[in-house]
Each structure stands twice: as C-alpha cells, then as structure tokens.
N, C-alpha and C positions, 0 to 999 in steps of 0.2 A: 597729206597722203596718209591713208589708213593702211596699216599692216596688221593682218590677223596673226594669231599665235602660230598657225600652221605655216604662214608665209615666213615668219621670223625663224621658225625651226628649219625650214628649207633653206633660207638664206644662210643660216649658221653652217649647215653642212656644205653648201655651195662655196662659201668663202674659204672653208678649210680645204676643200677639194682644189680650188684655185690656188691656194697657198702652196699646197703640195706640188702642183704642176709647176709653179714658178720656181720652187726650190729644186725640182728636178732639172730645170733649165739653168740653174745657177743664179737665179735672180733673187738674191737674198733679201734686199730691202723690201721688195714687193711681197715676198712670201711672209715676212715678218708682219708687215702692215695688214695684209688680209687676214692673217691668223687672229689678230686682235679683234677685227670686226666679227669673226666667227664667235668669239666669246661675248662680245657686245650683243649680238643678235640672240644668242642663247639666253643671256640674262634678261633681255627684254621679253622673250617668250615666257619666261618664268613669271615676270611681272604681269603680263597680260593675262595669264591663266588665272590670276587671283581676282580679276575684274569680272563682275557679273554683267551680262548683257542687259541693256535697258536700265542701267544704273549710272547715276552721276559718279564720276571718278572720286576715289577716296578723299582727296582734297586737292585744291588747285595747285598748291606748291608741289605736291607729289606728282601730280599729272604733268607738270612742267619738267620735273627732274628726269622723267623717263627719256627725254630728248638729249640727255647727257651722254658723253663718251667716257665718263669717269667710271671705270669698272668697279672700283671699290664702292662708290655711291650706288651704282646699279645693284650690286650684290645686297646692299642693305635694303633696298626697295624690294628685291626679289624674295627676301626672307626664306631662303632655302635651308634645309638641314645642314649641319656642320659636315664637312668632308672627313673621310678617314685620313690618317696621317700621310699616306702616299699621295693622295689627291691634294692634301693641304700643301705639300711640297710643290705640286704642279701649280696650284693657285698662287703661291709665293712668286713663282716665275712669271705667271700670266698677268697678275694684277697691276703691274706698273706700266703696262702698255698705254700709249696715248695716240690719237690720230696724228699728232705732230710728227710721228716717226716717218710720215710720208715725205718729209723734207730731208730725211737723213740718207746719206749714201754710204755711211760707215757701218751698216749692219753687216756683221761678218757671217760666214757660213755657220760657224759654231753657234752664234746667238740665234740665228734663224732656225736652225735644226732643233736646238733646245726648246725654243718657244713653240714650234709646231708640235713637238713631242708633248710638251706640257699641256697644250690645248687638245690635241687629238689622240694622244696615247691611251692605252688601256686604262690607266689610272689618271687620265687627263681631266681637264676642266669640263669639257663637253660631256664626257661619260658621267660625271657627277651631276651636272646641271640638267641633263636630259631626264633624269629621274624625277625632276620637279617641274618640267615644262609640259 
C-alpha cells in the first residue's frame, strides 16, 4: 500500500482525534495506543517529504526501515531539527511508545492523558514535527 505525505499527515491528526475521543470515554489503553500511531504517522510524513518523486529510495535498508514502529529509529530517518526544551520533554514521554501497548490493559488515566498531551499539546510532538512535514 502506498501512502502519500498528505495521507500520512491526515492520518496523524485523525489518530490523535480518535485518541482524544477514546480518552473522553474513559478508554485509556486505546487512547494511549492511537496517540502513538499519531506520532508514527507524523514521523513517516517527515521522511516521505525528503523523497523526490521518480527517484529510487535513498537506500534499500532505509526504505525498509520506514515500515518500523520504532519512534526513535523513525526520528533518525526523519532528520528533523532539534526540538525546543519544552518539546524535548514531550518527546521524552512519547518516544517509548510501541504498538505492543495494544495488548496492555493497565494503561492508567494519568498515563494516557500525559501521553496525549505530550503528542497533541501546544508544545507537543505533533506541533514540532508538522514544521518539517
């Protein structure tokens, strides 16, 4: 499946919107889970922006790594400017997400709310990444 940069941008905002709706319903594990996908899609939008149309991808290994869910590895591929200190604190919260959290039922309200704020807040990860996507 091919996803354009604009599709990844839209997915990023949609996953955050869905996470907020789940949080509003008290569904904390799902809210946390979808918030992480919002970051993943934003990072992938940054990576895709660096590609030129009608050009062979930068290298085969890097092209394969874009399919990762590892936010730290995706950040390296995205090669975005360093965040300001407040956003760095948000990244510190967001970076440890993995899709394996979909199997967790112990995500607390506090953890989910903190994660959503780190992702979608005024100094959140999406505000930082969208400057580079």
